[in-house]
C-alpha positions in Angstrom: 68.1 17.3 55.5 67.0 20.2 53.4 69.6 22.0 51.3 71.1 25.0 53.0 70.3 28.5 51.8 73.5 30.2 50.8 74.5 33.8 50.3 77.5 35.0 48.4 78.5 38.6 49.1 81.2 39.9 46.9 81.7 43.0 44.8 83.3 41.0 42.0 80.6 39.8 39.6 82.8 36.9 38.4 83.0 35.5 41.9 79.3 35.8 42.4 78.7 34.1 39.1 81.2 31.3 40.0 79.2 30.6 43.2 75.8 30.7 41.4 77.0 28.6 38.5 78.8 26.1 40.7 76.3 25.6 43.5 72.8 25.9 41.9 73.3 22.7 39.7 73.9 20.8 43.0 70.5 21.9 44.3 71.6 24.7 46.6 69.4 27.8 47.0 72.0 30.5 46.3 71.5 34.3 46.5 74.1 36.9 45.6 74.8 40.4 47.0 77.1 42.9 45.3 77.8 44.9 48.4 77.5 44.9 52.2 74.3 46.8 52.5 72.6 44.4 50.1 74.0 41.4 52.0 72.6 42.6 55.3 69.2 43.3 53.7 69.1 39.7 52.4 70.1 38.2 55.7 67.7 40.3 57.8 64.7 39.7 55.5 65.1 35.9 55.1 66.7 32.7 56.3 70.3 32.2 55.2 72.2 29.3 56.6 75.7 29.9 55.1 77.3 33.2 54.0 80.4 33.4 51.9 81.6 36.9 52.6 84.3 38.9 50.8 86.5 40.7 53.3 87.3 43.7 51.0 84.2 45.4 49.6 83.5 49.1 49.1 81.3 50.7 51.7 80.7 48.1 54.5 83.6 45.7 54.5 83.3 42.0 55.3 84.3 42.3 58.9 81.6 45.0 59.5 79.0 42.7 57.9 80.2 39.7 60.0 79.7 41.8 63.2 76.2 42.5 62.1 75.4 38.9 61.3 76.8 37.6 64.6 74.7 40.2 66.5 71.4 39.5 64.8 71.7 36.0 63.3 74.4 34.2 65.3 73.3 30.8 64.1 74.4 31.7 60.5 77.7 30.1 59.4 80.0 32.7 57.9 83.0 31.9 55.7 85.2 34.8 54.7 86.8 34.9 51.3 89.8 36.9 50.3 92.7 37.2 48.0 94.9 38.6 50.8 95.6 35.8 53.4 98.0 37.9 55.5 95.4 40.7 56.0 94.8 41.8 59.6 91.1 41.7 58.8 91.3 37.9 58.3 92.5 37.5 61.9 89.8 39.9 63.1 87.1 37.9 61.3 88.2 34.6 62.7 88.2 36.2 66.2 84.6 37.4 65.6 83.4 33.9 64.8 84.0 33.3 61.1 84.2 29.6 60.5 87.3 30.0 58.3 88.8 32.1 55.6 88.8 30.8 52.0 91.6 32.1 49.9 91.0 33.1 46.3 91.3 31.4 43.9 89.6 28.3 45.1 88.1 25.2 43.5 84.5 24.2 43.3 85.1 21.0 45.1 86.5 23.1 48.0 83.1 24.9 48.2 81.1 21.7 48.1 83.3 20.1 50.8 83.0 23.1 53.0 79.3 23.2 52.7 79.2 19.5 53.7 81.2 20.2 56.8 79.0 23.1 57.7 75.8 21.1 57.4 77.0 18.3 59.7 
């Protein structure tokens, strides 16, 4: 099975770098978006299998982006990431079809395990 194409959309450069540095050595094709508009452009103009999507970003928030993904590319797996697990947006994202919500901080092996689950 080919390696999934992954997008990390987060306004925090450290989080984007963590994903890139952690997943690329395992052979994953990883792209990064610093905001919602850039994330939507990447998703619309290419094939992305899994999106790790920050809920709180300036401009378009993660829930807005999730809605767009589910309308235009419903086969794409979306995992929300947040530092605020009690946020009403988490519940809304899960209701809209997010696979789950990953709480910051998280460990690299959590990402790898989650990708394995999404591929199966």
